[in-house]
C-alpha positions, 0 to 999 in steps of 0.5 A: 527476526527483522520485521518491517511495515509497508503502509498505504491507503491502497485504494486500490492496491496496484502492481507498483504496490505489489512490486514494492511489497515483494521486494521488501519481503526479500529483504526482511524476515516478515512484512506487515502491510498496514492498510491505513486511512488517509485523511488527505484523500477525500474520494476513496473508491473502496471501503477499508474492508474492501481495501483489506480484502484486495491487498490480502488477495494480492499478497496471498502467495507471499508467505512472509507477508500479512495485511491488516487494517490500522486506524491509528498512527503508523509509528504505533502500528510499527511498534505493535509489530516489533518492526524497526523499519517502515518501507515506502516507495517513491516514484519521483522527487515529490514523493521523496520530499513527502516521504522524507518529512514523514520519516522524520516525524515517525522517527521523532515519535518513535526513536529507533524507527527508521524508514527505507525509501525504495525507488519504484521499479521503472515499469511502475514509476507512473503507476498510482492508485488515482490512475487505477481508480480512473481506469476502473471508473471508465471501464478500461482494461485493468491488467496493466495496473492491478494484480491479476488476482484482484481484478475479479474482486474489483469488478464485482465490487464495482458491480455491487456498489455502482454509487461509490465506485 
């Protein structure tokens, strides 16, 4: 069985993330979605538990995908899941440069662990969690950027926690 890991902070999960996960699920026997904290991102809109609920809801219809929280190094998570591949999406050259560096670090930490960089689908190339957060914050329509299954959850989370969202 060939396992792979898709990782991210998913704050929140977007249609672009979901497209990447679906595409990866067609290529591998099992995909582990690793919801991990990102120390570089200071203004998180959702708690780790909320992010996990959103991603679990978004991938519920994909039978070979499971999402989990992981507070440690991605390379360690991949090893714990017997994954040989990390799947990362890239939208542009800046993404490629950052992901290429992380791929080298992860391979250095865990020899044999490879990274597959998948280009974003054209329709999602401009999508980002930052953009989605702005759409949420300013009460804009969410159907074009978030999976439809999570929109009611996002709205409820926003209603219940107006200070942080």
